[in-house]
C-alpha positions in Angstrom: 24.1 -24.9 43.5 25.3 -27.3 40.7 22.2 -27.5 39.0 21.4 -23.8 38.7 19.7 -22.7 35.5 21.2 -20.0 33.7 19.8 -17.7 30.8 21.7 -18.2 27.6 22.7 -15.8 24.9 19.1 -15.2 23.6 17.6 -15.1 27.1 16.4 -18.9 26.8 16.8 -21.1 29.7 19.6 -23.6 29.5 21.0 -26.1 32.0 24.5 -26.1 31.0 25.3 -24.9 27.5 25.0 -21.6 26.0 26.3 -22.6 22.5 23.4 -22.8 20.3 25.4 -25.2 18.0 26.1 -27.9 20.9 25.6 -31.2 19.4 24.5 -33.0 22.7 21.6 -30.2 23.0 20.5 -30.0 19.5 20.3 -34.0 19.1 17.4 -33.8 21.5 15.5 -31.7 18.9 15.5 -34.1 16.1 12.3 -35.9 15.6 11.4 -39.4 14.1 11.2 -39.5 10.1 8.4 -38.0 8.8 6.8 -38.4 5.2 6.2 -35.6 2.7 2.6 -35.3 3.6 3.8 -35.0 7.0 6.4 -32.2 6.3 3.7 -30.2 4.6 1.5 -30.1 7.3 4.4 -28.9 9.9 5.7 -26.4 7.2 2.3 -25.0 6.9 1.8 -24.9 10.9 4.5 -22.5 11.0 3.8 -20.4 8.0 0.2 -19.6 8.9 1.6 -17.6 12.2 3.2 -14.7 9.9 1.0 -12.1 8.4 3.1 -12.5 5.2 2.9 -16.2 4.9 -0.4 -17.2 6.3 -2.1 -17.3 2.9 0.1 -20.2 1.9 -2.1 -23.3 1.6 0.3 -25.6 -0.2 4.3 -26.4 -0.3 5.8 -28.6 -2.6 8.7 -30.7 -0.8 11.3 -32.6 -2.8 13.9 -34.8 -1.4 17.7 -33.7 -1.1 20.8 -36.0 -1.3 23.3 -34.0 1.1 26.5 -35.1 1.3 27.0 -34.1 5.0 24.6 -34.0 7.8 22.5 -31.2 6.1 18.7 -31.4 5.6 17.7 -34.0 3.3 14.4 -32.0 2.2 13.4 -28.8 1.1 10.3 -26.6 -0.5 10.5 -25.7 -3.9 6.9 -24.2 -4.3 4.5 -22.2 -2.6 0.9 -21.9 -3.4 -0.1 -19.3 -3.6 3.4 -17.4 -4.2 3.8 -15.0 -1.3 5.1 -11.5 -2.3 9.0 -11.0 -2.3 9.3 -10.3 1.4 6.6 -13.3 2.2 8.8 -15.5 0.1 12.2 -14.7 2.2 10.1 -14.9 5.2 8.9 -18.2 4.4 12.4 -19.4 3.4 13.7 -18.4 6.9 10.7 -20.2 8.7 11.1 -23.3 6.6 14.8 -23.3 7.2 14.0 -23.9 10.9 11.6 -26.8 10.2 14.1 -28.4 7.7 16.7 -28.4 10.9 14.3 -30.3 13.0 12.6 -33.1 10.6 13.9 -35.6 8.5 12.3 -36.9 5.4 11.9 -40.8 5.9 13.3 -43.3 3.2 
């Protein structure tokens, strides 16, 4: 039973590690670098599934220069601007996307 699959903290299947911050498992989530246009498409894909953010048709992305290993881009503009609740939800959803994709040089 050495290869048993266990359910992690959030009932997600895990082969060996229950820690969401485990560097060996998170490294597989990183994708190849993407252009600003590709990142905009990825953001809009995520936003369209939430009723508070589905009306957003455009996002403005800018490059960041992090000192550490954080994301190298962020969204600074949403068109049309959602409600206050929608804006917070959009920021939360985009945070997951920015942790997955890297802006190409």
